[in-house]
N, C-alpha and C positions, 0 to 999 in steps of 0.2 A: 053324805060325807062330801067334803070338799074335793074336787078334782084338781090335780096339780100337774102341769106339763113339764117335761124335762127333755133335753136334747141328748142324744147318745154320744155326741162327740166328747173327746177327752177334755175339752176346755170346760166342761161342766163337772168334771170329777171333784174339784175342790168344793163345790156346793153340795153335791149329792153323795159323795163318798161316805160321809158319816152316817147318812140315812141308810145307805145300802148295807153298812156294817152293823146297824142297830145301835150305834153310839148315840144318835139323836133320833127320837121318835117323832113322826109327824102324823097328826090326825087328818090324813088326806090320802086319796087314791092317786098313785103316780101313773101318768100317761106319757109314754115315750113317743117322740116323733122328731123328724128333722125340722129346722126352723119354719119352712114354708107350711108344713103340716100343722104345727102348733099355731102359727099365725091364722090359718084358716079356721081351726077349731075355736080359737078365741073369738074371731070375728063372727062366727056362727053361734056363739054363746054356749058351746059344748064343754068348755073348761071354765073353772072358776078363777084359777090363778095359773100363770105360766111365765116362763121365760119366752120372750118373743123378740123378733128383730126390732131394732129401734124405730125403723120406718113404719112398722105395723102400729106402734103406739101413735106416731104422728099422723098416720093415715086416718085414724078414728079416735082421737084423743078424748072425745066426749064420752066414749064407751068405757075407758080404762082409768085406773088409778095406779101410779107408779109406786112400787114398794121402795121405801127409802134405803139408801146406802147399799144397794145390791145391783150389780151390773157386770157385764164382761167388757172390759175396756183395755186400751193400751195407750202408752205415751211414747210412741215411736214404733219400731217394728212389731208386728203382731205374729208373724211367722206362719199363720194358718189361713190367711186371705191374700192371695197373690194373683197377679196377671203374669202368665207365661207367654212369651212371644218370640217368633222367629225373626221379627223386625223390631227396631226401636218403636216405642209407643207413638212417637210423633209422626211415624210414617205409615200409620194404619188407616188413614182415611180411605173409605171405600172397601176395606178388607173385612172379612168375616172374623168376628171375635165371639167365641162361644162363652156364654155366661151361665153361671149356675142358676138353676131354678130354685135352689134351696134357701137362698138368703136375699131378701129384698134390700137389706141395708147395704150389703156388699156391692150389689149391682148399682144401686143409687149412688154410692160413693164412687164407683168406677166411672159412671157417666159424668159426674162432676169433675173428676180428675182429667178425663179426656177433654172436656170443654174448657177448663180453666188452667190446666198445667201442661198437658201434652198438645193441646190445640189441634186435635184430630177428630174426624167424624167417621168412625168405623160402623159397620153393620153388626148389631148385636143379635146373636142367634141363641135362643134359649137351649140349654142342654143340661145333662145330669153330671154331677161331679162328686157323688158319694164315693167312698173308698172302694166299694164293690164294683163300681162302674168306671173306675179311673182309666181303664184301658179301652173304653168303648169307642173313643174318637181316634184311636191310633191310625186307622186307615182312611179317615175322612180328610177332605181338603179344608184346611183352615190355617190361619196364620198365628192366632193367639187364642188363649182360653183363660177364663177366670175360674180358679179352683178355690174352694173353701174347706174348712174343717180338717179332719184327719187326713184326707187325701192330699191337701195342700202341704201339710206338715211332712207327709211321706215323700212327696215330690221335692220339697225343699231340702230334705235330707239325702236326696239322691238314691232313695231306696226303692224305686219302682222302675223297672226296665220295660214295662209294657206300653209306655207312651213315647212319642217322639221327643227328641232333645230340643230344648228351647235355648236360644242364645241369650235371651233377655228375660229377667225376672224382676217384677216390681211388687214389693210388699206394700199393700194399700195403707196399712197403719203408718208406715214410715213415710209414704208419699203425702198423706194428710198432714202429718206432723211438720214436714218440711214446707208444706204450702201455707198452713195456717198458724203453726207454732203451738197448737193445742192438742190435748189428748183426743182420742176417738172412742166413742161408745158404740159397740156393735150390737149388744143385746141388753135388754132390761127385763126385770120381772114386773108383771102387772097383774092387777086384780080387776075383775069386772066390777063396775060401780054397783051392780046388784048383789054382789057377794056380801054376806053379813060381815060388818066391820070386825066384830069380836073374833069370828073364825079366821078372817083374813089376817088379823094381827097375830093370832096364835101361830098360823103357818109361817108368817114372816119371821117371828121370833125363832121358830125352829130352823128356818133356812139360815138365819144369821148365826145361830149356834153351830150349825153344820158347816157353814163357810169358815168360821173361826177354827174349828177342828181341822178342816181340810188344809188351810193355810199353815197350820202348825205341823202337818204331816205330809207335806208335799213329796218327800222321797218315797213314801209308801204308794202314793197315788201315781207317781212317775213310773214306778215298777209295774203297776197295773196297766198304765197307758202303753208302756212298751210291749207288754204281752198282747194288748188289744190291737196294736197298729204295726208292730215290727220296727218301729223307730227306736233307736238306742235309748236306754234309760236316761243317760246323761242329757241327751238332747230333749227328751220329754220333760226332765226336771227344769232345764233352762227355759223351755217354752212356758210351762206352767208358772214358773217364777216371774216371767216377764209380763204376765197378765195382771190386771187389777180387777178385783171383784167388789170394790166399793163404788160409791157414786159421790165423790167429793166435789167441792166447789169448782176446781179446775176441770173435772170431767163434765160437770153440769154446763160449764161454759162452752166446752167443746161440743156437747150435745146440742145446746142452744144454737151455736153457730151452724152446725150441720142442718138443723131443722130450718133455720132462717134461709139458708141457701136453697133448700128444697121448696120452701114456700114461695120464694122469689121466682123460682122456675115453674111454679104452678103444679108441682108434683105431689105435694101434700097440702091439705087445706089449712092446717093449723099445727103449730109446734109448741103450744102452751104446755108447760109442765105442771101437772096436778098430782099430789101425792096422797097416799092412803093416810087418813087422819090418825093421830095418836088416840089411844083409848081415853 
């Protein structure tokens, strides 16, 4: 049976909510993990298809095929990927910035923003930023931290009093849009090139049907998200409504621009986009 990776964050609810409810059936075994875990499993060939960080695709594009018209993107603020800082970002040269281990794409984007927008050179210190660990750094000396996923959404909502207060918050989706004028793609769905095309296409069709159901039932998913995170339902609905789960030409242009900049910096070898072929 095909193995299919899924992220537990609420931003994946619109894709997997219909599968969880039995509305859409997938002939696949679901495997849950944070982005870094799914990236590693795909790189090791342990999963057939998965949502992965966009940078994971670019890191080894010869291994993967993109599933068409399926991604997690934003065209402006994303709300769940943010830099929180006690100082303005431009003043962080030489200061410690805690960065999430969970998302290669968010860290790569943050590095580009520091280099090209804020013109600062901080020290990046890897850390954990999952919701269960959000208070872990409360007593540690640091000036700023990158937080992703549900934890960022909770902090952005002012709903967690276990962490120090930050005077400055930078939404990375918004920062990219202001810098480049383009949408940003955080995650994509990919298949191993060794995955049988017929089976991959069947899973892709199921995911597309599930996504369509999810987008038509966002209030239901927002209520579920509120129960899971403690973020108010209205805020969860606003968050999910602000994301884009397609991969249109504008989003592909933004993804290509991101990969081009990473290739220029020598951080990924190739940003060529290759898609799963039609039947």
